[in-house]
N, C-alpha and C positions, 0 to 999 in steps of 0.2 A: 504494500500500500504506500502511496506517495501523497504527502501533504505539502502544500505550498501556500505561502501568504507573505504579506509585508507588514511591517510595523514602523511607524514614524516615531523616532525618539528625539527628545529635545536637547541632546548633548552632541558634542562633536564625535567624529568617527573614531579618533584615537581613544577617547574615553570608553566608547562602546566596545571596541576591540579589547582594551585592557580588562573590561568587566567580563567579557566572554572567557578570559583566561584566569579569572579570580575565583578560587574555590569557595570562598565565603559567599559571594554573590550567586554562584551556580547552585550551591546547596540551598540557599534561601529561595531560589527560583524554581527548582524541580518540585512539582507537587508530589508529596509522599516520600520525599528524600529524608531518610532517617540518619544516614551517615554518608559522608563524602571524604575520602582520604586521598591526599595527594602523595603519590610515590615519586614523581619527578615532574618536570615542567610540562610533560605531555601525557603522563599516565596517572589515571585516577581509578579508585575503587569505590563503588557506591552500593548502598542498600536502599532500595526504593520499594515502597508498598503501593500497589495499584489495584483498583477494583474495576473489573470488566463485568458488568451485570452481576450475576450471582457468584462469580469467581473472584476471590481476593487473593492476590499473589504477592509474595515478597521476593523481589529479584536481588540476587547478588550479582553485581555487574562490574565489568571491566570497561573503562572508557579511555580512548586514546584521542587526544587533542592534536590538531595540526594547525598551528599558527603561522606556518612558514610563508604564507602569502599575505600576511597582515600588513597594514591595517585594512586592506580592501576586501579580503576574503578570510574566512575561518571555516574549518570543518572539524567534525568529530565523528568517530565511529565507536560502536559499543556492542556488547552482547551481555545478556543477562540470563541467569538460570533461576527458575522458580520451583525447582524440584518437580514433583508430580503435576503441578499446575501447568508446566510447560517452559517455554523459552521465548526470548525476544532478541532480535539483533537488528542492527540498522545503523544509520548515520544521518548526519545533517550537514548541508552545505549552506553557508551564510555569505551573502554579499552585502557590503556596507558602502553606501554612497552618500556623500554630503548633499543635503537637500533642505531647502527652506530653513536655514539656520540651525539645522540639526542633522540627524542621520537617518536615512531610509535603510532599514534592515530587511532584506529579502531572504527568505529561507525556503529550502526544499528538504523535507525529511522523508527518508525511506525506511519503512518498518516491516519486518517479517516476524510473524508470531506463529508458534507451533505448539503442539501438545494440547492439553485440555483447553487452554485459552482459545485456541483456534476453533474449537467446537462451539463456542458461545455465539457465533454468527458474525459474519463480515460487517454487517451494518452497525452492530453494537460495538465492535472493535474500532471501526472507523470513527463513529460518533464519539466514543470515549477518547480516542487518540487526538481528534481535533480539539476536544474540550481541554485535554491536558496541554496541548501545544499553546492554545490561547492563554491558559492559566500560567504556563511557564513564562510567556512573554509579558504578561501583566505583572507577575512577580518580579521578573527581570527589570522591567522599567522602574518599578517601585524601589528596588534595591539600588539600582543605578542612580536614581534621583536622590535617594537618601545619602549615598556616598558623595554626591556632588552638590549637596545642599549647602 
């Protein structure tokens, strides 16, 4: 499944790029994130709890950040195991463009879900994923503005 959207943020591109690489901001932004541990500048480990309809899953995830094209682009990949509930893997590509005195953040997220989670139905998975993405960026903007207030 692929999700795409754009978010206008009222801070400059460099500040947005730095926030995308800040584990405190990322932890505050991910809905259901219980733990986020930084192993290196590009490797993170996360525990995230997500509910897809009747199935609640706690994912133990490895995340790899790729800031090499910053501050114009940012990407990450990850995979998570939720035991008998299933697994999720995917990635996100983010483009940052100076616009209207702030930054236009455009993203494309690719998610693959398997196991019991995949059995709850594509529409439910897609709806929940869209809701989580919107919540992430709302939380991200709030954390970003608090940092730059």
